[in-house]
GUGU-30098 format. One line per 2 residues: number of its first residue (from 0); their letters; for each residue x, y, z of C-alpha. Coordinates in Angstrom, 1 decimal, decimal comma. Layout:
<pts>
NUM	A	X:Y:Z ~ ... .
</pts>
This chain:
<pts>
0	MN	-184,8:36,0:232,5 ~ -187,2:39,5:233,8 .
2	KL	-190,3:37,0:233,6 ~ -188,5:34,5:236,0 .
4	LP	-187,4:37,2:238,7 ~ -191,0:37,3:240,4 .
6	FY	-191,4:33,4:240,5 ~ -188,0:33,7:242,4 .
8	NR	-189,1:35,8:244,7 ~ -192,2:34,3:245,7 .
10	FV	-190,2:31,0:246,3 ~ -188,0:33,1:248,4 .
12	SI	-190,8:34,7:250,3 ~ -192,5:31,0:250,9 .
14	VN	-188,8:29,4:252,0 ~ -188,2:32,2:254,5 .
16	NG	-191,6:32,1:256,4 ~ -189,8:28,0:257,2 .
18	QS	-186,7:29,9:258,9 ~ -188,3:29,7:262,4 .
20	IM	-189,4:26,2:262,2 ~ -186,0:25,1:261,0 .
22	LL	-184,3:26,9:263,4 ~ -186,6:25,2:266,1 .
24	CI	-186,3:21,7:264,5 ~ -182,3:22,4:264,9 .
26	RL	-182,7:23,4:268,7 ~ -184,8:20,1:269,1 .
28	AL	-182,5:17,9:267,6 ~ -179,4:19,6:269,4 .
30	AY	-181,4:19,4:272,5 ~ -182,7:15,8:272,4 .
32	TF	-178,9:14,9:271,8 ~ -177,7:17,2:274,4 .
34	WD	-180,3:15,7:277,2 ~ -179,3:12,6:276,8 .
36	SG	-175,7:12,8:276,9 ~ -176,2:14,7:280,1 .
38	KR	-178,5:12,5:281,7 ~ -176,7:9,5:281,1 .
40	KF	-173,3:11,1:282,6 ~ -175,3:12,6:285,4 .
42	ED	-176,8:8,9:286,4 ~ -173,0:7,9:287,2 .
44	IA	-171,2:11,1:287,3 ~ -168,1:9,3:289,4 .
46	SI	-167,3:6,9:286,3 ~ -167,5:10,4:284,1 .
48	AE	-164,5:11,7:286,4 ~ -162,3:8,7:285,9 .
50	WF	-163,2:8,6:282,5 ~ -162,2:12,6:282,4 .
52	ES	-158,7:11,4:284,4 ~ -157,7:9,1:282,2 .
54	LE	-158,0:11,2:279,2 ~ -155,8:13,6:281,1 .
56	IP	-158,4:16,4:281,3 ~ -157,4:18,4:284,5 .
58	AP	-159,5:18,9:287,3 ~ -162,2:15,8:286,2 .
60	TL	-164,6:15,9:288,5 ~ -164,8:19,4:288,0 .
62	NA	-165,1:19,4:284,2 ~ -167,4:16,3:284,4 .
64	YM	-169,8:17,9:286,5 ~ -169,3:21,2:284,0 .
66	AT	-170,0:18,9:281,2 ~ -172,6:17,4:282,2 .
68	YT	-174,5:20,5:283,5 ~ -173,5:22,3:280,1 .
70	EL	-175,6:19,6:278,4 ~ -178,3:19,5:280,9 .
72	IG	-179,8:22,9:281,1 ~ -178,2:23,8:277,8 .
74	AV	-180,8:21,5:276,2 ~ -183,6:22,5:278,8 .
76	LL	-182,8:26,1:277,4 ~ -182,4:25,0:273,6 .
78	VL	-186,3:23,6:273,6 ~ -187,6:27,0:275,4 .
80	GL	-185,6:29,2:273,0 ~ -184,2:31,0:276,2 .
82	GT	-180,5:32,4:275,9 ~ -180,1:30,6:272,7 .
84	RL	-177,5:32,7:271,4 ~ -175,4:32,4:275,0 .
86	IS	-175,8:28,8:275,2 ~ -174,7:28,0:272,1 .
88	IP	-171,4:29,3:273,4 ~ -170,4:26,6:276,0 .
90	LI	-172,2:23,8:274,2 ~ -169,6:24,6:271,3 .
92	IT	-166,6:24,2:273,7 ~ -167,9:21,3:275,0 .
94	ML	-167,7:20,0:271,7 ~ -164,5:21,5:270,8 .
96	VA	-163,6:19,5:274,0 ~ -164,7:16,0:273,0 .
98	IK	-163,6:16,6:269,4 ~ -159,8:17,1:270,8 .
100	TV	-159,6:14,5:273,7 ~ -161,9:11,9:272,5 .
102	HW	-162,7:11,8:268,7 ~ -159,7:13,4:266,8 .
104	EN	-157,1:10,5:267,1 ~ -160,3:8,8:265,0 .
106	GF	-160,0:10,9:262,5 ~ -163,3:12,1:260,7 .
108	AS	-166,0:9,3:260,2 ~ -168,7:8,7:262,7 .
110	GD	-168,3:5,0:262,3 ~ -164,8:5,1:263,9 .
112	NG	-165,8:7,5:266,5 ~ -164,2:10,2:264,7 .
114	YE	-165,2:13,9:264,9 ~ -167,9:13,9:262,0 .
116	IP	-170,8:14,0:264,7 ~ -169,5:16,8:267,2 .
118	LY	-168,4:18,9:263,8 ~ -172,2:18,8:262,9 .
120	FI	-173,4:19,8:266,5 ~ -170,9:22,7:266,3 .
122	LM	-171,9:23,5:262,7 ~ -175,6:23,5:264,0 .
124	LL	-174,9:25,3:267,4 ~ -173,4:28,3:265,0 .
126	VT	-176,5:28,4:263,2 ~ -178,2:28,9:266,2 .
128	LC	-175,5:31,3:267,5 ~ -175,7:33,4:264,5 .
130	FG	-179,7:33,6:263,8 ~ -181,0:33,0:267,1 .
132	AG	-183,7:31,0:268,1 ~ -186,4:32,4:265,4 .
134	KI	-189,9:33,3:266,2 ~ -190,9:30,4:268,1 .
136	SV	-188,9:30,8:271,2 ~ -188,9:32,4:274,3 .
138	DH	-186,2:34,4:273,2 ~ -188,7:35,9:270,5 .
140	FI	-191,6:36,9:273,0 ~ -189,1:38,8:275,4 .
142	KK	-188,0:40,7:272,4 ~ -191,3:41,6:271,4 .
144	YI	-192,2:42,6:274,8 ~ -188,9:44,6:275,1 .
146	NK	-189,7:46,4:272,2 ~ -193,2:47,6:272,7 .
</pts>
């Protein structure tokens, strides 16, 4: 067992070097999805407000704009890795609202418009909330500059 420990420690060291790349990949995947969704909402915000009203979401026009801008601004911040932990919170809330109002009654499976995909987004956002943006981010460069 003691002979395997150095190999395992080396493996862990190598894998740990990929953390920032994986955090970047998660941020970019989330950003793509939120940008696309927000852009489509923005292109026909009146229809989104009407849809929100049909879902009995209070203040549907205000919430349509809030959801849209949360997704668009969130996408930009995720790409930059700027305020990543903070923007994760309103994006998680947006996904929780989507699950409750749209997806929950359809069950889990994504093929039935269930909550599977929004749940995966929440899990990915929780990773960015807990671990931050990683070394490939504006957050990291700001932290390095402040800690000089």
